[in-house]
N, C-alpha and C positions, 0 to 999 in steps of 0.2 A: 466780400459782404460781411458787416457787422451780426456777432454773435444776434442782438438783436430782433435782425433784421431776419437773419435765418429763422428764426422763434416764432417770428410771425408767420413766418411762410410755411412752415410745418404745421403751426396749430389752426391755421386759412386750407390748407389741403387736406388734413384732418378732417376738418366739418364739410369740405364738399365730400370726403368720402362718404364721411358719415350719412349726408342727406340720400345719398342712395338710395332708390327703392329696396324696401324690404324681402320682400316677397314672404310674404307671411312666417318670418323668419323671427323669432324669439331676440332681444334686447342682446342676452349674450351672445346668440351666434353673430346676431349682426357684429359685435363688438371685434367679437372673436376675428371675425371676417376682414374688417377692418385694419386690425392691427396686424394680422397677416399679410398684406400688405404694405402697409407703414414702416414695419421693420426694414426687409430688405433695401425700402424705398431709399430709408434712412441712410442704412449701412452704403448703400452705393452714390447717394447724394454727399455724403462724407468724403468721399474719394476729392471731390470737385472742389468742395468746401478747404477739404485740406492743401489741393493743388499738388494732387497723390497721381500721377498716370500710372504708375506699378502697383498700385492699388486698386484702381481701377481692373486693370487688367487680373489683376488676382480676385478681387468681385467677380470679374465675368466668369472666370474659370474656375472656381468653386459655385458658384452659383448654378452652370450649366451642368457641372459634373451632380450638383444633388440633385435637379431636378432629373435627367436623365437616369437618373440610378432610380429614386423615389418612381417617378412614373412607370419604368423599367418591371418594378417588382409591383406593384400597383396591379400591372397588365398578366404579368405570370403569374401571381399568388391567387388573386383571383377571390378574395375573401366578399363575402358577403357585409355591408353595413348592418348595425343594430335595427337601424329604421326599414331594414327592406330593401332601399330606396336602387340601389346596385351593388355591383360585385366589387365594385373601390376601395376598399375599405383599409385595405394595407398597404402600406402603411400611412398614413398622415401626412399628405402633402402640403396642407397650411402649416399644421406643427415643422414641416419638414422646412420651410422657405423663412418660417418665424427663425426658428434656431439657426438656422445658415447667416441669415444677419445680423443676429445677433453675437454669435460667435464668430464674425467676421471682424465685428467691431473689438470684439475680445482682443483677438490674437494680434491686431494689427494696428491698434490706439490703446489699449490697454484694459484690464477688466471692470477700473473703476468709471470707464466711459458704460462700459457694455450693461453694467446691474442694470437699469430701467429695462433694457434690451430684454435682456433675461427675464426680468418681470414680466413685459407684456409677452415673451415667446410661451412662458407657462401659461399663460389667461389663457391664450389661442389653444394650446391643447387640452385646460380644463373646456373649454366653450366646446372643444369637438367632441368630447364626450358627454358633457352635457347635455347639448343639441340630439343625441342619441344618432352622429355621424359615424364616430368611431370607437374602438373598445380601448381599453386602457392600452392594452399591449399595440397597438396602432400608431399611438399618438406616444409610445415611450417609443419607439423603431423608428418615429419621425425625426423625432427629435435628434436621435442618437447619429443618424444621416446629416443631417442638418450642422451639428456640433461638428464631424467628423471631415465634412467638405471642407469648410473652413478650417479647421484646425492643422490640416493637412496640405491645402493649396494654397495658404497665405503665410508672410513674413510680417515681422513686427516692424512697426514705421517708426524711425526715431528723428527725434526735431528740435535740438537746443533751443530754438528761439519761441516755439511754443509751449505753452502751461497752457494745461487744460486742470483745474476743481471743480469738487463736488463739495454741499457740503447738505448733508440730508439732519433734520431736525427733525422732534414728532411733531409740529406742526408747519413746518415752509421745507422748502430745499431750493436751493442755490447749485448756477452752475455758471461758471466764469469761465470765459477763455481769455485769456492773454498771448498777443504775438508782439515780438519785438522784430520791427523793422531794422 
């Protein structure tokens, strides 16, 4: 699959997620929800794009570990949310899964590819505090759990035939993928 096709597919899938019912959520909360799902989906999808079954296995392990620890802590700590809707505030699951995906990309494929994912994950954390779903400490703990799960359970991927480069300028950005057959 060429990178143009992958980009188009990702844009369409993101548009479909964004079009789902918002249930009276703010635009910031809805965007955070979509990005929280999209980042780990992109991380997982990258293992197929890279034909990387070992990375896929590592993603499963880090994702599952992160989910079990995050939701185990939620149920055992029983912290009330700032909006008083329930007692599942600590840690932030949205932030945890977003940072798990971003740090998987970082550890497996390199920091330069993970920067947009880290920016998105940071926005997810912001959206959870802004929408009154979490305290700042909930978000920081979620980020730490997500990062730790991928950093400890993921190994770097090396492929000399593949070159991915990014160019960030004030008014534009470019992402290029070169693969030598």
